[in-house]
C-alpha positions, -999 to 999 in steps of 0.1 A, spaced: -318 -350 885 -317 -324 858 -352 -317 846 -341 -317 809 -320 -348 809 -347 -373 798 -359 -351 770 -323 -345 758 -316 -382 758 -347 -389 738 -338 -362 712 -302 -373 709 -315 -409 703 -340 -397 677 -314 -375 659 -283 -396 659 -290 -433 667 -301 -450 635 -315 -482 651 -345 -475 672 -338 -505 695 -302 -494 702 -293 -476 734 -272 -445 738 -236 -452 744 -218 -441 775 -202 -412 757 -237 -402 743 -250 -402 779 -222 -379 790 -229 -356 761 -266 -357 771 -256 -347 807 -237 -317 794 -264 -306 770 -291 -309 797 -269 -287 820 -267 -262 792 -305 -263 788 -308 -255 824 -284 -225 820 -302 -213 789 -336 -216 805 -325 -194 834 -311 -168 810 -343 -169 789 -362 -160 820 -345 -126 820 -359 -116 786 -392 -101 777 -414 -121 754 -425 -89 738 -391 -84 721 -373 -106 695 -351 -133 709 -321 -147 689 -300 -175 702 -266 -181 685 -250 -215 689 -213 -207 680 -186 -233 671 -217 -255 671 -204 -288 658 -235 -308 650 -256 -280 666 -268 -302 695 -273 -272 718 -290 -248 694 -313 -275 679 -324 -290 712 -328 -255 728 -351 -246 699 -372 -277 705 -376 -279 742 -371 -243 754 -379 -218 727 -410 -234 712 -427 -226 745 -411 -192 750 -434 -176 725 -430 -144 706 -405 -138 678 -377 -163 684 -349 -177 662 -317 -197 663 -285 -193 643 -258 -221 645 -223 -213 633 -200 -242 623 -170 -242 598 -171 -280 590 -194 -285 560 -201 -321 569 -213 -311 604 -234 -283 590 -251 -307 566 -258 -331 596 -272 -301 615 -295 -293 586 -308 -328 584 -313 -329 622 -333 -297 620 -357 -313 595 -361 -344 617 -369 -323 647 -394 -302 628 -393 -274 654 -416 -244 649 -387 -222 658 -367 -210 627 -332 -224 628 -305 -212 603 -275 -236 602 -247 -214 588 -214 -227 574 -189 -202 587 -159 -196 610 -169 -179 642 -142 -153 635 -162 -141 605 -181 -110 616 -204 -111 585 -221 -143 598 -231 -129 631 -265 -113 637 -263 -80 655 -273 -78 691 -282 -114 696 -300 -121 729 -278 -151 739 -247 -167 726 -239 -203 736 -208 -223 729 -203 -258 743 -167 -270 740 -154 -243 717 -119 -257 711 -88 -236 717 -88 -202 701 -124 -206 691 -134 -197 726 -115 -164 723 -132 -158 689 -166 -164 705 -158 -139 732 -146 -113 708 -174 -117 683 -200 -117 710 -187 -84 723 -185 -69 689 -220 -81 680 -232 -66 713 -247 -99 726 -268 -94 757 -256 -126 773 -230 -154 768 -227 -190 780 -193 -203 771 -177 -237 779 -141 -236 765 -123 -268 755 -87 -277 751 -61 -249 754 -29 -248 733 -9 -228 709 -41 -217 691 -50 -196 721 -38 -160 717 -25 -157 753 -7 -190 752 28 -177 745 24 -149 770 16 -174 797 47 -194 790 68 -162 792 52 -154 826 58 -189 838 95 -186 828 98 -152 845 83 -165 877 104 -196 878 75 -220 875 89 -255 872 91 -268 837 72 -300 844 45 -301 817 15 -307 841 26 -278 864 30 -253 836 -2 -264 819 -22 -257 850 -5 -224 856 -10 -214 819 -47 -225 821 -53 -204 852 -39 -173 835 -58 -178 803 -91 -184 823 -84 -151 842 -77 -132 810 -109 -144 794 -129 -134 825 -113 -99 827 -118 -94 789 -155 -100 793 -157 -78 825 -138 -50 807 -163 -52 779 -192 -46 803 -202 -82 811 -209 -93 847 -192 -127 846 -193 -158 867 -172 -189 862 -188 -221 875 -186 -258 872 -217 -267 851 -212 -305 853 -190 -327 875 -154 -332 863 -162 -370 860 -185 -360 831 -158 -339 813 -125 -323 824 -136 -292 805 -164 -284 829 -160 -247 835 -188 -224 823 -185 -187 817 -219 -171 825 -218 -135 813 -245 -109 811 -241 -73 798 -246 -47 824 -222 -19 813 -211 -7 847 -183 17 840 -164 12 873 -164 -25 869 -152 -22 833 -124 2 842 -112 -20 871 -112 -51 848 -92 -32 821 -65 -23 846 -64 -58 860 -62 -73 826 -33 -50 816 -14 -61 847 -22 -98 844 9 -106 823 31 -81 840 35 -101 872 
């Protein structure tokens, strides 16, 4: 069992269930499973950082800021040192809910809930220690990658969500599918397109200097969007050049 699951469920209940006697719904428990898995990933990443240096966590495309707020409470309070959390969300209602939840939690870790699009470079702190994004929808995942690279984030944990026309590479994947004679059945082309988009995102991170793994962070029965990009900046020139070449060739099959 995930060591953070019980604490995450308690915090979700405290934050978002109005009636104390009410139980979490099935969908809330699935969400708790995902957040607990992210806590496990964040905890492992945190272990790589020195407590003598400032640590900034950015929760991008944050929604109600579940990940950033809960990480502040159950992980960063015990980390010690100069720590802070920034959550980025464009929906003003969700930002307001995040700010209320921050007050309920009363964490000793400073949390700044910012109303902003993740594409906006002015809302990003420079050189954040870790960027996390759980279910960044469509093109938001690409924006998180690009802004993390531009801000010189030291590490990134990204779980993309639905893929569609908002994804920059979408039209190119369709062109490649047509060129290769991939059957026009919707499900076949969707899987082909998703594989190409996933490969492009991975190579984009590698080309920017990030050692990148793609893993299943929860079972597909919890969510069909269960792939996690685990990226850490290493800046190895040979790896970067190889990834650049492979990325250029990706849509020239």
